[in-house]
C-alpha positions as CSV (number, residue, x, y, z in Angstrom):
1,M,-7.6,123.3,74.4
2,P,-9.6,122.7,71.1
3,S,-7.8,120.8,68.4
4,L,-6.8,122.4,65.2
5,Y,-9.7,120.7,63.4
6,A,-12.4,121.5,66.0
7,D,-14.1,124.0,63.6
8,S,-13.9,121.6,60.7
9,F,-15.5,118.8,62.8
10,A,-18.2,121.1,64.0
11,K,-19.1,122.1,60.4
12,L,-19.0,118.5,59.3
13,S,-21.3,117.5,62.2
14,D,-23.8,120.3,61.4
15,A,-23.8,119.4,57.7
16,S,-24.2,115.7,58.4
17,L,-27.1,116.2,60.8
18,E,-28.8,118.4,58.3
19,T,-28.3,115.9,55.4
20,F,-29.5,112.9,57.3
21,T,-32.4,114.8,58.9
22,R,-33.7,115.7,55.4
23,R,-33.1,112.1,54.2
24,H,-35.0,110.8,57.3
25,D,-37.9,113.1,56.7
26,A,-38.0,112.1,53.0
27,R,-38.0,108.4,54.0
28,E,-40.8,108.8,56.5
29,R,-42.9,110.7,53.9
30,G,-42.1,108.0,51.3
31,L,-43.2,105.3,53.7
32,R,-46.5,107.1,54.4
33,I,-47.1,107.6,50.7
34,S,-46.3,104.1,49.7
35,R,-48.6,102.6,52.3
36,Q,-51.5,104.8,51.2
37,V,-50.9,104.1,47.5
38,I,-50.7,100.4,48.1
39,R,-53.9,100.4,50.1
40,L,-55.8,102.5,47.6
41,S,-54.6,100.4,44.7
42,A,-55.7,97.2,46.4
43,N,-59.1,98.6,47.1
44,A,-59.4,99.7,43.5
45,I,-58.6,96.2,42.3
46,R,-61.3,94.8,44.5
47,A,-63.7,97.3,43.2
48,V,-62.9,96.3,39.6
49,H,-63.7,92.7,40.4
50,R,-67.1,93.9,41.7
51,S,-67.6,95.8,38.5
52,E,-67.6,99.1,40.5
53,F,-65.5,100.8,37.9
54,D,-66.4,104.4,38.9
55,N,-65.3,103.6,42.5
56,A,-62.1,102.1,41.2
57,R,-61.3,105.2,39.2
58,E,-61.9,107.4,42.2
59,L,-59.5,105.3,44.3
60,I,-56.9,105.4,41.6
61,A,-57.2,109.1,41.3
62,Q,-56.5,109.4,45.0
63,A,-53.5,107.2,44.7
64,R,-52.2,109.3,41.7
65,T,-52.4,112.4,43.8
66,D,-50.4,110.8,46.6
67,L,-47.8,109.6,44.1
68,K,-47.3,113.1,42.9
69,G,-45.9,113.9,46.3
70,C,-42.9,111.7,45.4
71,V,-41.7,114.1,42.8
72,S,-39.9,116.2,45.4
73,I,-38.4,113.0,46.9
74,L,-37.0,112.0,43.5
75,E,-35.4,115.5,43.1
76,S,-33.9,115.7,46.5
77,N,-33.3,112.1,47.6
78,P,-33.4,109.7,44.6
79,E,-32.1,106.8,46.7
80,I,-35.3,107.1,48.7
81,Y,-37.5,107.3,45.6
82,H,-36.0,104.1,44.2
83,A,-36.1,102.2,47.5
84,G,-38.0,98.9,47.5
85,Y,-41.1,100.1,49.4
86,M,-41.6,103.1,47.0
87,A,-41.0,100.9,44.0
88,D,-43.7,98.5,45.3
89,A,-46.1,101.4,45.6
90,R,-45.6,102.3,41.9
91,K,-46.0,98.6,40.9
92,E,-49.2,98.3,42.8
93,F,-50.5,101.5,41.3
94,S,-49.6,100.2,37.9
95,E,-51.4,97.0,38.6
96,A,-54.6,98.8,39.6
97,N,-54.6,101.0,36.4
98,I,-53.9,98.0,34.2
99,T,-56.5,95.7,35.8
100,L,-59.1,98.5,35.5
101,A,-58.3,99.0,31.8
102,L,-58.3,95.3,30.9
103,L,-61.4,94.3,32.7
104,S,-63.5,97.4,31.9
105,G,-62.5,97.4,28.2
106,E,-60.8,100.8,28.4
107,P,-57.6,101.6,26.5
108,L,-54.4,100.3,28.2
109,P,-52.5,103.2,29.7
110,Q,-48.8,103.6,29.0
111,P,-46.2,104.1,31.8
112,N,-45.7,107.8,31.1
113,E,-49.5,108.4,31.2
114,I,-49.8,107.2,34.8
115,G,-46.4,108.6,35.9
116,V,-44.4,105.5,36.6
117,D,-41.2,104.0,35.4
118,T,-41.1,101.1,32.9
119,T,-39.9,98.5,35.4
120,A,-42.7,99.2,37.9
121,Y,-45.2,99.2,35.1
122,L,-44.1,95.8,33.7
123,K,-44.1,94.3,37.1
124,G,-47.6,95.6,37.7
125,L,-48.6,94.2,34.3
126,G,-47.3,90.8,35.5
127,D,-49.2,91.0,38.8
128,A,-52.3,91.9,36.8
129,A,-52.1,88.5,35.2
130,G,-53.2,87.0,38.6
131,E,-56.2,89.3,38.6
132,L,-57.1,88.1,35.1
133,R,-56.9,84.5,36.2
134,R,-59.3,85.3,39.0
135,H,-61.7,87.0,36.5
136,I,-61.5,83.9,34.3
137,L,-62.3,81.5,37.1
138,D,-65.2,83.7,38.2
139,S,-66.5,83.8,34.6
140,L,-66.3,80.0,34.4
141,R,-68.7,79.8,37.4
142,W,-71.1,82.1,35.5
143,D,-70.8,80.1,32.3
144,R,-69.4,83.1,30.4
145,W,-67.3,81.1,28.0
146,E,-66.7,83.8,25.4
147,R,-65.5,86.2,28.1
148,C,-63.0,83.5,29.3
149,E,-61.6,83.1,25.8
150,E,-61.2,86.9,25.5
151,V,-59.3,87.3,28.7
152,M,-57.2,84.2,28.0
153,E,-56.0,85.9,24.9
154,V,-55.0,89.0,26.9
155,L,-53.2,86.8,29.4
156,D,-51.3,85.1,26.6
157,D,-50.4,88.6,25.2
158,I,-49.0,89.7,28.6
159,Y,-46.7,86.7,28.7
160,S,-45.7,87.1,25.1
161,L,-44.7,90.7,25.8
162,L,-42.8,90.0,29.0
163,V,-40.8,87.1,27.6
164,T,-39.4,89.4,24.9
165,V,-37.9,91.8,27.5
166,D,-34.9,89.6,27.8
167,F,-32.2,91.7,29.6
168,P,-30.0,91.0,32.7
169,E,-31.7,91.2,36.1
170,G,-29.5,94.2,36.9
171,V,-31.1,96.1,34.1
172,T,-34.8,95.1,34.6
173,M,-34.6,94.9,38.4
174,G,-36.0,91.4,38.8
175,L,-38.5,91.4,36.0
176,R,-37.5,87.8,35.0
177,R,-39.1,86.5,38.2
178,T,-42.3,88.3,37.3
179,T,-42.2,86.7,33.8
180,D,-41.8,83.2,35.3
181,M,-44.7,83.9,37.6
182,V,-46.9,84.9,34.7
183,R,-45.9,81.8,32.8
184,G,-47.0,79.7,35.7
185,T,-50.3,81.6,35.9
186,L,-50.9,81.2,32.2
187,E,-50.3,77.5,32.3
188,R,-52.5,76.8,35.3
189,T,-55.3,79.0,33.9
190,R,-55.1,77.3,30.5
191,G,-55.3,74.0,32.1
192,D,-58.3,75.0,34.2
193,F,-60.1,76.4,31.2
194,T,-59.4,73.4,29.0
195,L,-60.7,71.1,31.7
196,A,-63.8,73.2,32.1
197,L,-64.4,73.1,28.3
198,R,-64.0,69.3,28.2
199,Q,-66.4,69.0,31.1
200,R,-68.9,71.2,29.3
201,S,-68.6,69.2,26.1
202,L,-69.2,66.0,28.0
203,E,-72.2,67.4,29.8
204,E,-73.7,68.6,26.4
205,K,-73.1,65.1,24.9
206,L,-74.7,63.4,27.9
207,A,-77.7,65.7,27.8
208,A,-78.1,65.1,24.0
209,W,-77.8,61.3,24.6
210,T,-80.4,61.5,27.4
211,D,-82.8,63.5,25.2
212,N,-82.4,61.0,22.3
213,S,-83.0,58.1,24.7
214,Q,-86.2,59.6,26.1
215,Q,-87.5,60.4,22.6
216,S,-86.8,56.8,21.5
217,A,-88.5,55.5,24.6
218,S,-91.6,57.7,24.0
219,G,-91.7,56.6,20.4
220,E,-91.9,53.0,21.4
């Protein structure tokens, strides 16, 4: 004989299955979107380093279209939207947009302009510092000293901005770790750049001394 609560349990079962089915579908869709956005963003960053800016813009545009598919997830399952893997996708997308802007000389987009939250944007900004370091090291190999100085200033500006966002980790969702990483990147890059400048100065002095010595010898 059915219990007095059989109907109630049946309704609860149906409602639970429906709720978790929708949540599962949203999670699977979010995973697919996040993987695609991360892949496109990484490819866009690589294109930027090759100065293929148009290609980078196309890849970012594709990633932006994919991210728009998350709007429905935010509305129906915000816990999925704010999950770590989707937050990482927004961070990587931010990094791609920021890297493109900083290395191509375009205006720096704001979080609302690319459709991401402030935390994801600032973490992406911090990760972009590593791309700037790579650009500086590449520029050193090409003897582009003025370019190195320009990007060093931007790198310093990024750290100066992040260090002012001094709030508890529960508010910024781990931004302090990103700030510490940027500080380390800035210090290492400044050290590498300073060493390269001193080596360049020494080489110029040595070349000048060699020229003077040769001129003196020929004069004798």
